[in-house]
A tleap script that builds the chain and sets N, CA, C and O, in Angstrom:
source leaprc.protein.ff14SB
mol = sequence {
  NMET SER PRO GLU SER GLU ASN LEU PHE ARG
  MET VAL ASN LEU LEU GLY ASP ILE ARG LYS
  LYS ALA ASN GLU SER ASN LYS LEU GLU LEU
  GLU LEU LYS GLU SER ILE ILE ASN ILE GLN
  GLU ILE LEU ASN ASN ARG THR LYS ARG LEU
  ALA LEU LYS ASN ASP LYS PHE LYS CYS TYR
  SER LEU ALA SER GLN GLU GLU ILE ILE GLU
  VAL PHE CGLU
}
set mol.1.N position { 109.793 83.837 101.390 }
set mol.1.CA position { 109.648 84.285 102.752 }
set mol.1.C position { 110.870 83.805 103.536 }
set mol.1.O position { 111.380 82.711 103.295 }
set mol.2.N position { 111.319 84.603 104.442 }
set mol.2.CA position { 112.489 84.244 105.247 }
set mol.2.C position { 112.130 83.101 106.204 }
set mol.2.O position { 110.960 82.926 106.546 }
set mol.3.N position { 113.123 82.327 106.634 }
set mol.3.CA position { 112.857 81.232 107.580 }
set mol.3.C position { 112.190 81.719 108.873 }
set mol.3.O position { 111.330 81.038 109.432 }
set mol.4.N position { 112.595 82.896 109.335 }
set mol.4.CA position { 111.997 83.461 110.554 }
set mol.4.C position { 110.505 83.721 110.359 }
set mol.4.O position { 109.693 83.378 111.218 }
set mol.5.N position { 110.149 84.322 109.235 }
set mol.5.CA position { 108.743 84.612 108.951 }
set mol.5.C position { 107.953 83.329 108.718 }
set mol.5.O position { 106.800 83.226 109.137 }
set mol.6.N position { 108.562 82.356 108.057 }
set mol.6.CA position { 107.882 81.080 107.833 }
set mol.6.C position { 107.565 80.395 109.156 }
set mol.6.O position { 106.491 79.814 109.307 }
set mol.7.N position { 108.481 80.453 110.110 }
set mol.7.CA position { 108.224 79.871 111.433 }
set mol.7.C position { 107.068 80.573 112.125 }
set mol.7.O position { 106.221 79.912 112.727 }
set mol.8.N position { 107.014 81.906 112.054 }
set mol.8.CA position { 105.897 82.652 112.642 }
set mol.8.C position { 104.590 82.283 111.956 }
set mol.8.O position { 103.561 82.125 112.613 }
set mol.9.N position { 104.632 82.148 110.641 }
set mol.9.CA position { 103.438 81.846 109.856 }
set mol.9.C position { 102.921 80.441 110.169 }
set mol.9.O position { 101.710 80.223 110.197 }
set mol.10.N position { 103.813 79.498 110.401 }
set mol.10.CA position { 103.418 78.120 110.718 }
set mol.10.C position { 102.729 78.019 112.072 }
set mol.10.O position { 101.977 77.074 112.312 }
set mol.11.N position { 102.968 78.960 112.941 }
set mol.11.CA position { 102.417 78.915 114.298 }
set mol.11.C position { 100.941 79.297 114.342 }
set mol.11.O position { 100.303 79.139 115.382 }
set mol.12.N position { 100.388 79.792 113.248 }
set mol.12.CA position { 99.006 80.271 113.245 }
set mol.12.C position { 98.193 79.548 112.176 }
set mol.12.O position { 98.735 79.082 111.173 }
set mol.13.N position { 96.881 79.462 112.409 }
set mol.13.CA position { 96.000 78.790 111.463 }
set mol.13.C position { 94.878 79.689 110.959 }
set mol.13.O position { 94.444 79.559 109.814 }
set mol.14.N position { 94.416 80.579 111.790 }
set mol.14.CA position { 93.274 81.412 111.441 }
set mol.14.C position { 93.729 82.777 110.954 }
set mol.14.O position { 94.799 83.256 111.330 }
set mol.15.N position { 92.915 83.396 110.122 }
set mol.15.CA position { 93.255 84.700 109.566 }
set mol.15.C position { 93.487 85.733 110.660 }
set mol.15.O position { 94.403 86.549 110.557 }
set mol.16.N position { 92.678 85.707 111.694 }
set mol.16.CA position { 92.856 86.642 112.808 }
set mol.16.C position { 94.202 86.462 113.489 }
set mol.16.O position { 94.855 87.435 113.868 }
set mol.17.N position { 94.613 85.200 113.641 }
set mol.17.CA position { 95.917 84.920 114.242 }
set mol.17.C position { 97.052 85.395 113.339 }
set mol.17.O position { 98.065 85.905 113.818 }
set mol.18.N position { 96.877 85.227 112.037 }
set mol.18.CA position { 97.889 85.696 111.078 }
set mol.18.C position { 98.034 87.206 111.185 }
set mol.18.O position { 99.148 87.729 111.179 }
set mol.19.N position { 96.911 87.905 111.283 }
set mol.19.CA position { 96.955 89.369 111.425 }
set mol.19.C position { 97.693 89.781 112.693 }
set mol.19.O position { 98.496 90.714 112.677 }
set mol.20.N position { 97.419 89.083 113.788 }
set mol.20.CA position { 98.091 89.406 115.052 }
set mol.20.C position { 99.596 89.224 114.928 }
set mol.20.O position { 100.368 90.085 115.351 }
set mol.21.N position { 100.014 88.098 114.345 }
set mol.21.CA position { 101.452 87.844 114.179 }
set mol.21.C position { 102.078 88.879 113.256 }
set mol.21.O position { 103.198 89.329 113.496 }
set mol.22.N position { 101.356 89.263 112.192 }
set mol.22.CA position { 101.881 90.265 111.259 }
set mol.22.C position { 102.014 91.617 111.944 }
set mol.22.O position { 102.951 92.363 111.660 }
set mol.23.N position { 101.089 91.941 112.841 }
set mol.23.CA position { 101.185 93.198 113.588 }
set mol.23.C position { 102.362 93.183 114.555 }
set mol.23.O position { 102.962 94.222 114.828 }
set mol.24.N position { 102.687 92.007 115.068 }
set mol.24.CA position { 103.813 91.878 115.994 }
set mol.24.C position { 105.157 91.900 115.267 }
set mol.24.O position { 106.166 92.319 115.834 }
set mol.25.N position { 105.169 91.452 114.018 }
set mol.25.CA position { 106.417 91.345 113.261 }
set mol.25.C position { 106.298 92.114 111.948 }
set mol.25.O position { 105.602 91.680 111.030 }
set mol.26.N position { 106.981 93.262 111.861 }
set mol.26.CA position { 106.933 94.061 110.636 }
set mol.26.C position { 107.475 93.293 109.443 }
set mol.26.O position { 106.980 93.435 108.325 }
set mol.27.N position { 108.492 92.480 109.686 }
set mol.27.CA position { 109.096 91.704 108.600 }
set mol.27.C position { 108.078 90.726 108.017 }
set mol.27.O position { 107.970 90.600 106.797 }
set mol.28.N position { 107.336 90.037 108.874 }
set mol.28.CA position { 106.307 89.104 108.418 }
set mol.28.C position { 105.238 89.848 107.637 }
set mol.28.O position { 104.800 89.383 106.585 }
set mol.29.N position { 104.820 90.988 108.140 }
set mol.29.CA position { 103.796 91.782 107.460 }
set mol.29.C position { 104.242 92.156 106.051 }
set mol.29.O position { 103.482 91.995 105.097 }
set mol.30.N position { 105.457 92.650 105.917 }
set mol.30.CA position { 105.967 93.046 104.603 }
set mol.30.C position { 106.089 91.854 103.661 }
set mol.30.O position { 105.742 91.949 102.483 }
set mol.31.N position { 106.578 90.743 104.175 }
set mol.31.CA position { 106.737 89.562 103.330 }
set mol.31.C position { 105.392 88.991 102.901 }
set mol.31.O position { 105.259 88.511 101.776 }
set mol.32.N position { 104.396 89.036 103.774 }
set mol.32.CA position { 103.059 88.580 103.396 }
set mol.32.C position { 102.464 89.479 102.320 }
set mol.32.O position { 101.858 88.992 101.366 }
set mol.33.N position { 102.638 90.793 102.474 }
set mol.33.CA position { 102.122 91.724 101.470 }
set mol.33.C position { 102.779 91.491 100.117 }
set mol.33.O position { 102.101 91.508 99.090 }
set mol.34.N position { 104.101 91.271 100.103 }
set mol.34.CA position { 104.804 90.997 98.850 }
set mol.34.C position { 104.289 89.711 98.211 }
set mol.34.O position { 104.091 89.647 96.998 }
set mol.35.N position { 104.078 88.704 99.025 }
set mol.35.CA position { 103.581 87.427 98.530 }
set mol.35.C position { 102.189 87.584 97.927 }
set mol.35.O position { 101.898 87.033 96.865 }
set mol.36.N position { 101.342 88.331 98.602 }
set mol.36.CA position { 99.980 88.549 98.121 }
set mol.36.C position { 99.997 89.340 96.821 }
set mol.36.O position { 99.230 89.037 95.907 }
set mol.37.N position { 100.853 90.345 96.725 }
set mol.37.CA position { 100.946 91.149 95.505 }
set mol.37.C position { 101.341 90.274 94.323 }
set mol.37.O position { 100.781 90.414 93.236 }
set mol.38.N position { 102.298 89.376 94.522 }
set mol.38.CA position { 102.716 88.483 93.443 }
set mol.38.C position { 101.567 87.599 92.970 }
set mol.38.O position { 101.380 87.414 91.767 }
set mol.39.N position { 100.804 87.059 93.900 }
set mol.39.CA position { 99.660 86.212 93.547 }
set mol.39.C position { 98.598 87.030 92.827 }
set mol.39.O position { 98.013 86.555 91.854 }
set mol.40.N position { 98.338 88.251 93.289 }
set mol.40.CA position { 97.354 89.113 92.637 }
set mol.40.C position { 97.756 89.419 91.200 }
set mol.40.O position { 96.905 89.446 90.311 }
set mol.41.N position { 99.039 89.649 90.967 }
set mol.41.CA position { 99.512 89.925 89.611 }
set mol.41.C position { 99.292 88.725 88.700 }
set mol.41.O position { 98.866 88.881 87.556 }
set mol.42.N position { 99.579 87.537 89.200 }
set mol.42.CA position { 99.356 86.323 88.410 }
set mol.42.C position { 97.877 86.181 88.069 }
set mol.42.O position { 97.523 85.925 86.919 }
set mol.43.N position { 97.014 86.349 89.072 }
set mol.43.CA position { 95.577 86.225 88.842 }
set mol.43.C position { 95.056 87.298 87.891 }
set mol.43.O position { 94.219 87.010 87.035 }
set mol.44.N position { 95.542 88.531 88.030 }
set mol.44.CA position { 95.124 89.604 87.125 }
set mol.44.C position { 95.531 89.301 85.692 }
set mol.44.O position { 94.738 89.491 84.770 }
set mol.45.N position { 96.758 88.833 85.496 }
set mol.45.CA position { 97.226 88.515 84.147 }
set mol.45.C position { 96.392 87.411 83.511 }
set mol.45.O position { 96.083 87.475 82.321 }
set mol.46.N position { 96.035 86.418 84.278 }
set mol.46.CA position { 95.207 85.332 83.746 }
set mol.46.C position { 93.780 85.805 83.484 }
set mol.46.O position { 93.181 85.454 82.467 }
set mol.47.N position { 93.242 86.595 84.397 }
set mol.47.CA position { 91.870 87.067 84.252 }
set mol.47.C position { 91.723 87.979 83.043 }
set mol.47.O position { 90.708 87.918 82.348 }
set mol.48.N position { 92.716 88.821 82.779 }
set mol.48.CA position { 92.652 89.738 81.641 }
set mol.48.C position { 92.579 89.001 80.314 }
set mol.48.O position { 92.090 89.554 79.329 }
set mol.49.N position { 93.055 87.763 80.271 }
set mol.49.CA position { 93.027 86.989 79.034 }
set mol.49.C position { 91.686 86.302 78.809 }
set mol.49.O position { 91.426 85.799 77.716 }
set mol.50.N position { 90.834 86.274 79.827 }
set mol.50.CA position { 89.542 85.608 79.708 }
set mol.50.C position { 88.529 86.493 79.003 }
set mol.50.O position { 88.605 87.721 79.060 }
set mol.51.N position { 87.575 85.846 78.338 }
set mol.51.CA position { 86.503 86.588 77.674 }
set mol.51.C position { 85.213 85.785 77.802 }
set mol.51.O position { 85.232 84.555 77.837 }
set mol.52.N position { 84.105 86.494 77.870 }
set mol.52.CA position { 82.787 85.886 77.900 }
set mol.52.C position { 81.955 86.578 76.837 }
set mol.52.O position { 81.718 87.783 76.921 }
set mol.53.N position { 81.510 85.832 75.840 }
set mol.53.CA position { 80.768 86.391 74.699 }
set mol.53.C position { 81.551 87.526 74.058 }
set mol.53.O position { 81.001 88.586 73.761 }
set mol.54.N position { 82.831 87.294 73.849 }
set mol.54.CA position { 83.766 88.240 73.222 }
set mol.54.C position { 84.016 89.512 74.038 }
set mol.54.O position { 84.641 90.447 73.538 }
set mol.55.N position { 83.548 89.560 75.261 }
set mol.55.CA position { 83.857 90.686 76.150 }
set mol.55.C position { 84.954 90.249 77.112 }
set mol.55.O position { 84.795 89.281 77.856 }
set mol.56.N position { 86.065 90.970 77.088 }
set mol.56.CA position { 87.179 90.635 77.975 }
set mol.56.C position { 86.830 90.997 79.416 }
set mol.56.O position { 86.121 91.970 79.671 }
set mol.57.N position { 87.332 90.212 80.334 }
set mol.57.CA position { 87.171 90.504 81.752 }
set mol.57.C position { 88.045 91.701 82.113 }
set mol.57.O position { 89.099 91.917 81.514 }
set mol.58.N position { 87.599 92.468 83.093 }
set mol.58.CA position { 88.365 93.631 83.547 }
set mol.58.C position { 88.856 93.379 84.967 }
set mol.58.O position { 88.187 92.729 85.770 }
set mol.59.N position { 90.021 93.901 85.252 }
set mol.59.CA position { 90.581 93.829 86.599 }
set mol.59.C position { 90.674 95.244 87.148 }
set mol.59.O position { 91.112 96.165 86.459 }
set mol.60.N position { 90.264 95.399 88.370 }
set mol.60.CA position { 90.301 96.704 89.012 }
set mol.60.C position { 91.364 96.699 90.101 }
set mol.60.O position { 91.655 95.664 90.701 }
set mol.61.N position { 91.931 97.854 90.343 }
set mol.61.CA position { 92.924 97.947 91.412 }
set mol.61.C position { 92.214 97.868 92.763 }
set mol.61.O position { 91.029 98.177 92.882 }
set mol.62.N position { 92.954 97.456 93.749 }
set mol.62.CA position { 92.392 97.293 95.084 }
set mol.62.C position { 92.092 98.634 95.737 }
set mol.62.O position { 92.749 99.640 95.469 }
set mol.63.N position { 91.100 98.621 96.585 }
set mol.63.CA position { 90.795 99.812 97.368 }
set mol.63.C position { 91.813 99.930 98.496 }
set mol.63.O position { 92.270 98.926 99.043 }
set mol.64.N position { 92.155 101.145 98.831 }
set mol.64.CA position { 93.071 101.362 99.952 }
set mol.64.C position { 92.307 101.180 101.261 }
set mol.64.O position { 91.077 101.154 101.274 }
set mol.65.N position { 93.033 101.057 102.335 }
set mol.65.CA position { 92.412 100.908 103.652 }
set mol.65.C position { 91.510 102.107 103.948 }
set mol.65.O position { 90.432 101.951 104.522 }
set mol.66.N position { 91.953 103.297 103.558 }
set mol.66.CA position { 91.159 104.511 103.799 }
set mol.66.C position { 89.855 104.477 103.001 }
set mol.66.O position { 88.808 104.875 103.511 }
set mol.67.N position { 89.912 104.006 101.756 }
set mol.67.CA position { 88.707 103.926 100.933 }
set mol.67.C position { 87.708 102.931 101.517 }
set mol.67.O position { 86.500 103.167 101.483 }
set mol.68.N position { 88.199 101.842 102.042 }
set mol.68.CA position { 87.321 100.844 102.658 }
set mol.68.C position { 86.647 101.429 103.890 }
set mol.68.O position { 85.450 101.229 104.097 }
set mol.69.N position { 87.400 102.145 104.705 }
set mol.69.CA position { 86.839 102.765 105.910 }
set mol.69.C position { 85.763 103.778 105.528 }
set mol.69.O position { 84.722 103.850 106.181 }
set mol.70.N position { 86.006 104.564 104.470 }
set mol.70.CA position { 85.026 105.558 104.010 }
set mol.70.C position { 83.707 104.908 103.636 }
set mol.70.O position { 82.645 105.443 103.953 }
set mol.71.N position { 83.756 103.773 102.972 }
set mol.71.CA position { 82.544 103.092 102.526 }
set mol.71.C position { 81.681 102.686 103.709 }
set mol.71.O position { 80.454 102.751 103.634 }
set mol.72.N position { 82.307 102.269 104.796 }
set mol.72.CA position { 81.559 101.756 105.931 }
set mol.72.C position { 81.244 102.803 106.992 }
set mol.72.O position { 80.723 102.462 108.053 }
set mol.73.N position { 81.549 104.065 106.726 }
set mol.73.CA position { 81.212 105.122 107.688 }
set mol.73.C position { 79.789 105.571 107.507 }
set mol.73.O position { 79.324 106.454 108.227 }
savepdb mol mol.pdb
quit
């Protein structure tokens, strides 16, 4: 993350505040999304290697914002 985005990120503690700052700063939003994607890939790779009673765990792709909205309509 860039120093500018890290400073913005340090100024907030709650998820709602993080969202507000990300909405105010496109750069922060993009960098947070990239960071989250990297973590998701690591977790998916580890989860795919797990098995319970010889059945491997499955990882599903994330729902898009539109799909989430559809579910709650």
